[in-house]
N, C-alpha and C positions, 0 to 999 in steps of 0.2 A: 457597413457597405453604401461603400460612394453611392451618388444615388444619381440617377438620369435622365434630362430631361430630353425629349424627340420631337420637334419642330418642323412643320411641313405646311405649305401652302392647301395640302393637298388630304384633305380626311380620307377619303380611299387607299392614296398612301400609307399614311400611318397606320391606319387598320388591317393593308395586309403586311407592314411591319415589324405590327406588334402579334399577330399569328403566327411568322416566322420566327422571332424572337422567343415566344412564348414555349415554341415546338423543340428549338434547340437548347435553349437554355434555360430549362422548364422552373431552377433554383433560383431564377432573378426576377424578385420582385420588387425593387426598388426602382422603377422605372414608371412614368408616365410620358404619352405621348399625346398632346397638340398639333392641331391637324383643319385647317379651314376654318373658316369667320363663325358657322354655326345660324348663319344667315343664309335661307332659302334657294334665296334668287339672287344671290352674290355669294355663292359656298366657297371661294376660291380666296384666299389671303390669310393673314394672321394676325391675333388678337394679344400684342403684348401684355394684358390684364390677365389673360389665359397662362400667360408663360409665366409670370409672379406665380399667379396661385399654384402651376405645377413645381416650380424650383424651392416653393416653400412646403410644398408636400412630400417630398422626395430629402428635403436638405438637412442635415444630421454633421454634429461633428466631422466627418470625413469626404465632406463636400458633398460636391454637384458637377458633373459635365453637363452641357445644352450642346445638343447636333442639333443643325439649321441644312437645311437644303438651300434657299438659293432669296436670293432680293430682300425682300421685307420680312424675311426671316429670320433675318441676322440684325437686322432696325427692330423687330420685336423684340428679339432677344437683348439686346444695348436696352434699350429701354425699360425693361424689368428689370434690368441690375438698379438705373436709377430709382426702381422704389422702391428694392429689397429696406428689410428691416426687421423680418427674423432672424436673419442668416450673412454674417459679413461677405463681405463683395468679394475678399481675395480667398472665400470659398468655394467658388463658383467658375468655372471656368467654362469661356465659350469656343468651343473649340470647329476647328477646320476640316476635322475627316468630312471623308465621301458619307451621306447619308446612310445609305444601304451597310457598304460592308463596316463603316466606321460604329454605328449601333449593335453589331453583332459582334466585332470585337470586343467591344467598350462590355456591352453586358458578360463576356464570358470574363472580361478580368475582374469585373466588379462581383460576380457573385464568386469567385477565387477568394476576393477579400484585399484585393490591392487597395493600395492608396491612389490618391487623385492623380497624381503626376505619371504612374506604369498607366490606368484605364487609361488616359489622355492620350500619352507617348500612344500605346498599343493599337486604340483606335487613331490615330492622326497616320500610322504606319499603315492600315489595312491595306491600301493596294501596292505594299511591295509583292505580296507573293503573287497576284495576277499580273504585275508587270515585269519578272521575274520572270512567270512562265511563259510569258510572251515574246521575253527577248528585249524588252526595253528597257529604256534607263527611266530613273524615278528618283526619286525621294530618298532622303538616308531609310532604313528601313531598320534601324536601332528602334529595339523597346527596352525603353530605361527601366530595371528591377532596382526601385530603390533612389536614394541619389545621386545626383547625378557625380562623378569624379568631378574634385573641384581641386587646386593648390597644387602643389607638387607631386606627381606622381610618377612609380617603375610602371615599364610592361614587360610581360613574359610572351613571347609567344612560343609555343608548342604545336607539333606535331603530332597526334593522339596515335599511338603504334598497339595497346592493348587488341587483342584479337574481336575481345567483344563490346570494343569501346567504353568510356566510361559508365560501366554499369554499376548493378549495386555498392559491390564489393572498393571497388578505385574511387567509385564516387563517396563512399563513406572516408575511403581517407583522406581523399582531398578536401572533402570537409572539416574533419579532425582535424587536418594539418592548417587549416584556413582560421578556424577559432579560437588555435594557440592563440592567436597574434591578436592585438589589440588593433594594428592597420584594416581599415578599410578595403574587400578587394571583390574584381569583380571577375566574370569571366564571361568570355562573350563569343558567339558563332555566328558566324555569317549577320553579323548584323545586329543578333539576339542579343541581349547581355542579361546575367542573372547574378544573383548575391552568391557570391565562390560557397558562404558561410551558411546554404541554407539546403539540404538535404534534399528537399524537393525540388528547388529552382535549376541545380545543377544537375538531376536525373531528367526531368523534363527536358530538358536542351537537347537529349536524344545524340548525345555524341558518339559517334563511330570514330571505328580505326581507319585511320589517314586523315583526320578531320581535322583542321589546323585553326588552336582555339588563341584565344590574347587575354593575358587574363595584365587585368590595371591594379594598383599597389598605391593606398593612399595614406597615411598617419607615419608616426617616428619610427615603429619599427617595421617599415616596409621594404627597406632595402634587406633586411633580415628574412622577415616573410619570403619575399620575392625568392629567396637563395633555398628556403626550405622547401619552396612550392620545385622548384628546379631540382633539386634533389630525387622529390618523389618521382617524378618525373623520369629522370635517370635512374630509380628503381622500378618502372613497368608499375608507377600506383601500389608496387609490395605482389603484384601476382609473377609466379612465376611461368615460365614458357609452356609449360602442361598445364598449368589454370589457364590462361590465355586460348591458348586454341580451341577454335569453335568445334561443337561434337554433333556433326552431319547425323541430323534423326531422320530415317524414313521409315515405310509401315516394313520394308524391307532390311533396315539396317538399323540397327538402333542398340542403343548403348545398356549393357547389361545381359545381351543376349551374346550366344557364343552363333549363331545359326540364322541365315536370312530370318525374316518373320519371328523369330524365336526371341522373348525375353526369359530371364532366368532371376531366381530369389531362393527364398529360402522356404520348401514347406512345412506346412504348419499343422494343415487337416485335411486330410485325406478326404479324396473323389476327385469324379471330374465333373465339369460345368462348361455346359456349351451354351452362349447366350448374349444378347448385346451388352453393350460397355455403357455405362450410365456413370459417372463423374461425380462422386460426393463432394459438396460447397459448404461449410456451415458458414451463416450470415446468421447477423444480429438481428434481433424481432425490432419490429418497426417502432422507430420512438417518435413519439410527437411531442407537438410545441409544447412550454406548461411555464408561466412566468411565473419568479419567485419573487417573493416580499424583499427579501436578504440578499441584493448580490454579492457583498460582501464575503457571508458565511458558504454563498453559493461556491464562489469563487475557491475558497479556502478549502471548499470537499472536493473541487476539480483537480485541486493542485494533489490531493492526499492520495485518490486514486491513481491520478499521474505517476506518481513518486513510487506508488506501489506496483504499477504497472513497469515503469523504471526498473524495478530493483530484479521485479520477477524475470524479466529479461535477462541481466545480468549473470543472475543465476539459471535461466536458460543456457547461457552461454558459456558457463562454467560447468557444465554437465553436459554440455554437447563437447567441450573442449576434449573433458575424461573421456567419455566415451568414443569420439568420433574423430575428434583431431582440430586443430586449431582453425582450417580454412572452412571446414564444416561450421563453426561456433562462427564465425565473423557475420552470419549470415543476421544473426541476435547483436552483435554490435549495430547491423545496421537499424535493427529493429529498433535498439535504444537511440540511435541518432534519431530517427523517426519522430518517437517520443518524446524529443527534447528539444524540438526544431521549433527557433525562438518563432520565427512566422508565422507556424502552425498555430502553436499554443499561444499567442498574443493574439489573435484572431479571435479562439474559442473564448479567452477571457476577456475581451472586447465585447461578443457576444452576449456575456452573463451579464456585464457590470451595466453595459450602453443599452442594452434593448432588452434586458431583464430576462434573458432566457434559463430553463432550465440547464444542467451542465451536461447531462444525458446527450438534449438535443442540440446544444452547442459546438460538443464535440463529435457527434457524427454528421453535424452539414458542414463543418469546414471539412472532416477529414474525407467524406463525400464526393468533394470536389476536387481534394488534395487526389484520391485515386485516382477520380476521373482525366485528372491532367497528366500522369501517367499512363490510364489507359490511350489518350488519345495520341501517344507519341509513336512515330512511325517506326518501330523497332521492336520485334519480337522479344527480346530480352526483356526492355523497358516496360514493354505494356505488360507484362506477367509480373512487374512488380507489383501493381494495384493489389495484387493479394498480400503483398506484406503489409502495406496502408491497412486495408483491412483487418490483417492478424492484430496489428497494438491499437485498430479500433475497436476489437472488441475487449481486448485488455484491457482496457479502462473503461469502458462500457461497464463490465463485468463487475468490473469495484466498485464503480457506480448503483449497482443494482440492476441494469439490465441482463436479462436474460439473452441465449443463443438458440438459435432453430435452424435443423439440417436444413427445412422444408425440402426434405428425400422422399418422396409420392413416386415412384417408379410404376406407370400404367401397368408392363407386365414384368414377370421376372427378369432380370438381367445380373449382369458380374458387374460387383461395386468397384470401381477405382480408387484412389484415395492417396492423399502424400502421406496422411499418418491419421488416425484416429482415435480417441481416446478411448477406453473400457465402455465406458457409459455409453459412448456413440453404438458402437459395434452391438453392446446389450439390447438397443433401442431399432435394431434393422429389422426390418418386417422380413420376419424369416419367411413368407411364404413369398414373396419378391423378392428373395435373395438368393441366387445361385449360387453363388463364390465371391470373393473376398482375394482382391490384389492390392497392395499396400507398399507405396515406394520404400519406405522408410522401416527400421525396425529388424529385431532378428529370432529365431523360433520359439521362445519365449518373451517376448515382449506379453506387455498385459492385454493390449490390444486380440495378439494371436490367440493368447489361452481362453478368452470369451467365446471367438470367433470357434476353437476347437468344439469348445464345451457348450455349441449351438449347432454344433453339424455343418457348419458351413465350412465348403472346399475351400484353404486358404492359402497364397502363397503371397509372403510378407518380404521388403527388402530386395523389393526390385528397380535395382536402377532405370532411371529414363521411362519408368512405365506411364506416366500422363499426357509425356512429350507424345510415344508410339501410337496412342491410340485416339480414338475420336467416339464421343457419346454415339451409340446406335449400331457402333462396327461392329460384326460379329466375330468373336474371341472362341480361345478353348484354355479352359484353367486347369492344368494336370496337376493337382495338391499333392501327389504320389512323388512325381518326380519337380517338384518346382520349376514348373516353365508356362509359360504364358504362349502360344501362337496365336498370333495378331492376321494373319494373313491366312488361315486355313483352303487348301483345295477340296473338291469332293470327295477325294480317294480319302484325304488324311481325316475330313468332318466322317465318314462312315468308320473309319477305323476307329476313332474314338467314340462313336455313338456306339459301337458293339461294348467298347471296355466298358461305357457308363452303365451298361444292359447288366454285365457280368458283376460288376461292382452292386450296382440297385439289387440284383439277386442276392450276392453271399451277404449284405445288409439284411434283407428280408430271413435270411435263415438264421444269423446270430439274431435278432431281434426275439424268434421264436422263442428263445433256449435263455435268454438275459436273464429271468426270474430265477435258472437254476442255480447253485452254485460253484465256484469254480474248483474243483476238483483234479487233481491231476491223473494221468492214466494208473500210477501205482498209490490211488489213494489219499495225498496231500490234501488239504484244505487250505485255499489260501482267501484270506476275508478282501470284499471288493466293496468299496466305499468310494462316494461321490468326490468330487472339490466343490463347493457352490460359492456364489458370491453375495447372495443373499435370496430372500425366500420365492424369487424368481426362477430360483435354479431346481427348485423343490421337487416339483409334478414332474423334470425329463429326468430326474436322479432316480426317484419312484420306478417310473415307465423301462427306465432302462435298466433296473434289478440293481440298485444299487443299495447294499447292507444297512446303510448308516452315510453319518458326513464324516470322511478323513481329515475333511481341510474348510471353513468358513474362513475365508476371505475378510473380516471385518472391513479391513480396509477402504471397501469399496461402500460404505457407509460416510465415511467419510471423506471417500473423492468426489469431485465435482457438483461442491454445496458450498456458500458464501461461509457457512459457521457450525459448530460443530453438533451434532444429534446429541442431546440432552439424555440422562440416564434410563427416564423413562422412554424414550423412545426407541433406545438400543435394548432395553430390558423385554421390551414388547415384541420386538423383531426376534432374538434368541429364542424367546420362549415360545412364537407360532413356528419355529424353524426344529424346535424338542417334541411341540406338539405331533407335528406333523411327521416326524421320524417316529414317535411314539419310545416303543423299548430299544429301541437301535440306536449305535452313539454317536455323540454328535462331539468332534473336537473344530473347537471355536479357538481361532490362533489371534493372540490380542493383536490390538493396530502396530501392522508394519510399513510404517510411512517412513519416507526421506529416500535418498538415493535419486531410482528414476518416479518413484511416485510422491511430490510434493503435497502438503495440503497449506493454503493460504492463509490461513486462521491458526495454522499452531506454527508458529514462530522457530526458525532457525537461522544463523547467519549461513551467508553464500560459505560455500565449500571449494576448494580446488577439486578436490575427488568427492564428489557425494557417494559413490558407491564405497567407499571406505571410511565416511565417516557417520554421523552420525541420524543411524536410522535402526528404525524396527526396537527392540527391547531398548538400546540405547538410547533412543529419542525419548520414548514412553517412560522411561527410567529418569532421564534430564526434566521431563514434564511428569512430575507426579498426579498432581489433583485432573489433569487426564486421564493418567492412566487409572487412579482409585476411582473412576465415575463408570469407566471400562466393567472392572472388576468386579466393582459394586453388580453391576446389570447383569452382567454375566451368571453373580453368583444368584442373585434375588429370581433366575429363571432356571436354575440348573433344580431346582426342587424336584422328585420326583420324574426327573428325565435322565436320560442317555450324556448328559453336557459334561464334556471333560476341557480342561483349560492348556492351552500348548502358547509357550515362548519363543517367538523369532528372534535369530540374529543372537543365540546363547552362543559367547566365545569361552568363557571362562566358570570353575563352578564358584565363585565369588559372585560372579552377575547373576548366573540363576539365582542363588541366595538372598541376591538384596530383591529380585522379583518376587519369589514367593514372602519375603518379607513385606513386601508391598500389597501382597495378599492377603499375608495376615491381617494388616491394619485391615482392609475393606472388614474382612469376618468380624473383627471385631467392636467395627463401626456398624456393622445390621447386625450382630448381638445384642448391641446398647439401644437399638433402637426396637425390638425387638421383632426384627426380619428375618423370617426362616430362609435357609439355606441347606444343601448339601453339606454338612461335616467333612464327607467320606471323597468329597471331588476329587479326580484325578488331574494331575499336573504334570503335562510333561514335557519336552525339548524339543524344537525341532533343529534336525541335523544339519546346516547349510553353512559352515564356516569351519575351513582345515584344523583351526586349533582345537573347534568342539570334536572332532576326529580323534587328535591327539589325546585330548582327557578324558574320551569317553566313557570309560572305568570307571572314573573318579564322578562322571555326572549322572552313570547309571544307577549308582549307589545311592542317588540324591532321589532322583526323578522317579516317576510311575510308568513314560515309556516313552520309546523316541519316535519320531518323524524325520523321514530324509527329504530334504527339501533339492533336489536334484538341480534345479535352475539356477539358484545362487551359489550350490558347491561347485558344482561343475565352471564355472565361469569363479570364484576362487582362485580351485586349484590350478586353472589354466590361465588366469590372472589375462583373461582377455572378457571384455566388456560381451554380455549376452543378446543386448540390443543392438550392438553395432556390427550392422551388413558385414563391414570388412574384415573383420573378423570369425566372421560368426561358424565357421565350421570348426573353430578352437573348443569354445565351453561346449565339447559333446560327450551327453552322459558314457557313450562308447568307448570315450578315451578309458586305457587298462590304468592311467592311474587316478580315475574318480572312481571305474568300478574296486581299485584295491582299497578306495578310502569308504565306499559302502560296505565291503565284506569286513575291512576291523569293525567299523561300527552295529553292524548286525550280532560281530561275535562278541563282543562291548557288552551288547545288550544281553543276551541270551547268557551269558555268564554272570550274569547280575541277576537274572531271573524276569528281564523286563522286556514285553512284546516292543517289536522292532516292524515301524510300518515305512512308507514310500509316500510322500504326496505332491513329487515333483513329475514332470509332464515324462518321466523317463517310465513313469510305472503302465501309462496307458499306450505305451509301444507293443505292438501286437508282437513285432522281430525282437523286441528285447524280452520277450515271456521268457525265455529259458534260462534266461539268465537271471531274471528276476526269481523264479523259483530256485535255479542253482545256489545262490548268494546268500537262501536263505530267510525272507524277507517273511512278515506274520500277515500284513496285509498292504494294500495297494489302493490308494484312491486317488482316482482320474474326473477328470472331464465326464460327466454323464454319458457326453455321443458314445465317447468311449468303452464302455463296460463293454457291450456284450461283443463287439470283435477281440475282446482281453479276456473276455472269460473264456470266449471260443477257443483263444488262440494257446491259454495254459491249460486245456485240457488235452490239447496234444503232447503234451509234455510229461514224462516221468522222473520222478526226483533224481533217481540212480544219471540217465542220462543227460537230464540240467547242469548234475555238477559236473560232469566232465567235460561239459560245454565251459561253464563257466572256470574252471582249473587251467584249461587252453587258454579263454580269454584273457586270463589277470594277468599271464604267462604272454601276450601278445606283445608286438610294438607299435601298435598303433590302432586309431580306433576304427578304420577300414577295415582294417586288418581284422579286427574281433565282428565286424558288421560280416563280412565275407566268410567267419566261421558259424555265425548263426543262421544263417542260411543256406551253410554246404550241412548242418546238423539240424534241421528243421525237419522233423516230424512228419510222413506223409498222412493228410485230413484224413 
C-alpha cells in the first residue's frame, strides 16, 4: 500500500484532518501526520527531521506521497528528501494537491491498493469536482489509471446506448474483449480514465446511457483491438433491446406482478403470513489479521482457493444456462471475471507476500475495498453489484476455510425476503421469528422450498422483482395458497386476509388433533403415511405430526454445506439415532443423491453442459465407489434391530440397479469379514424418477423389494422442464396427465410383482391430490412432516370407489388445469 505523509504548519489542523480521514477512510492505516514544531512557545512551523521520520515510517515498495500546506512545509519536505537513506528518492513524490481534498482523495485511492502514480494523480485532481460544481474552469480532471498512454495510440469515441449503461453484463463483455488483446487499453469518461481490462475499474466509472466515452489503444495489435471494441459497441455489447430496456419498479407496479401492488410466484407451502419484511443477507464472519511465516506457501494456498472458486463459478454458469437460459447464466461469467481480475488478485498476493498477511485477511481486505467502490457509484444498478463482489469474496473464503454467518436475528416475527437460500439456511431460520418466506428464485420443488414446507413456513418462490419491490419493515401479506405477495394492502384487504388466516389456523388445529390417527378412506382402505426428513432435527416434528415412519431420509443434507465428507462413523451414528427414535417404524434411507442442483465441492466431477442429465444420483456414487461403500457400510451397521431399508436414487435401468446391489454386496462382505453385525435381510428398493425406470418397471419390480416414486424429478423429466426454473415452473406439474400415467404404470408393475409402491415426492403431501393418490392405488405416501395432518384429513374424506372414478377421468384429461378442476369438482364434502 502506498504510504502518505501529511505536513502542516499547524498541529491542530493535522489533528482535525486525521480525525476526518479516520472517519471517512478507516481502512487507510499507512498514513502519518506531521504538524507544528512541538515547541509550546513557537508551535507554528515544520520540522524536516519529523518529515523524514514519517517518510521512513510509512515507506515501502509501493512508495510514499507527501502532501503539504504552504511555505516552509514544502521546504521541510524537500530537505527531508536530501537525508533519505532507507528509501530510494524516486519512490517519494511531493504533491502539489490541496491539503484537505488531496489527503482524502489520496487516502481513498491508497486504501484500494492503487499505485503511487494513481494516488498522486487522484490527489492532484481533487479540486476538479468542486470546480465543476461551481461552474468554474480548472485543471485537467484526468485521474490516470496505471501507466500513461505513450507512443503511437489509437482512439475510439463511443456514445453508450445501453439503457442501463455499462452495467455488469456489458462491462464484462468489454473487459473480456479487451483482455483478448495484448494492447494496452484505457477507457475514459469525463476525464477519469480506467484500465479497460479491469472489471472493477470499468464498472465503477458509472457509465450510463448517453455517456460519451473515449477508449485509447496502444500496442502492436491496437488496430485489431479498436475494431473489436467498435464491433462490440455496434452490437450493443451483446444486449438485446428487451434486455436493455429499464424495468420501472415501484411499490404499485412491480415485475412479476399481474396487479398493482401484487407480486406473483410459485406457491410451495400453505398458509397466510402478515407482517413486516426483513431481507436475509449472508455475510462472511469476521476475518482477523494473522501473519504467516511462509508467504510463498500462503500465496499458493490462496491461488488454489481462487482457482477452485473460478471452477465453481463456471459450474454454476453451466447449470444456470441449462436451467434458466444464457442471459441469466452470464451473471456467473461476471463473477468469474471478478475472481480473475488481475488488479484485485495482485493486490491480495502483494499483501500476502509483502506484509506476510494470511490469505483470508488479504482477500477480504482487498475485496471489501472493491465492494465499497461499487457501493459508492452514483448508480442504483452498479451499487447493487457490490453484492456480487461479496459473493465471490465468500466463495474464496469458504475454500480457505472461513465460515459464513447469516447474522439473521430479527427482533420480531418477520416475513423473510431473499434472492435464494440454501437448504441449510432455511433449516436454520428461527421458526418463532419467521412468519413466511419469499424467494426471488427457484421453483416449487427446489430444495429450499422443500425445507420451508417441511417446517410449516408459508412460502412463495420464483418471485421476480421481489427484493426491488419491498423494503425492510414494510407490511406485506404472503398468500402461500395462491402464490401471491401483496406489497401495499389497505385496511379492507388486511381485514379480509386476517379472517382467512384465522380460518386457516382453526383448520390446522382440528387436523393436528387427529394427526396421530391412521389415514383410512371412507370405505376402509388404509394408506401408510410417513415423513421425509433431512436429518435428526426433523424427527420430533415427524412424530408430533403423526408420521408412521420415515419414507425418505435425504442423506445428501448430511453432505451439503460442508468442506469435507462425513466419515463412516459419523454417518452410522446419525442413521442409528434416526432408527432408534423411530423404534419399529420403517426408515427408508436414500443413498447419496447429489449432482445437478446439489453439487458437493469435495466430490469431484467435471463441469457438465446439462448437469440434470449428467452424473448425478446413483450415477455419481457408482463413479465414486469408495464414497458409496462408506455410506453403505454406515447404513448396514445401523440396520441391526431396526426398520432401516435402503433405496437407490435415479435408477434408469435394471443393469444399473444390479450394479448398485453388487456394491452393497461388497459392503456386506467387508462387514462380515470384520465380524460387524448388520441386517442380512435388509430391504432394497428403487426410487422411480426417470421415465426409463417406468418403462422397465416390470423388470425392476422383479429385482427390488419396493418402489417409491419421486414425483419431483419424474415430472421434470417427463415434461422436459427444469423444476427449479421459474420460467417453466408450470410445466413439471404432477397433475399433468402424462405424469399421472407414469405413476399408474409404476403402481401396476409393482403390484403385479407383489411389491409395495409408495410415493415420496411433493405430490404425496398435497391435499388437493388426495383423491388421485387413492385412485392410483398407492400403498404409502411420504411427505414433509408439516403436511401430514392435512393430508391424513383429506384422505379420510375419499372412498376408494369415488377416487377410482376421478383417476380414470384424470388419466384421460387434456391438461394439468383440467385435472385440478376435476379434483375440485369431485371433492367430497367434509
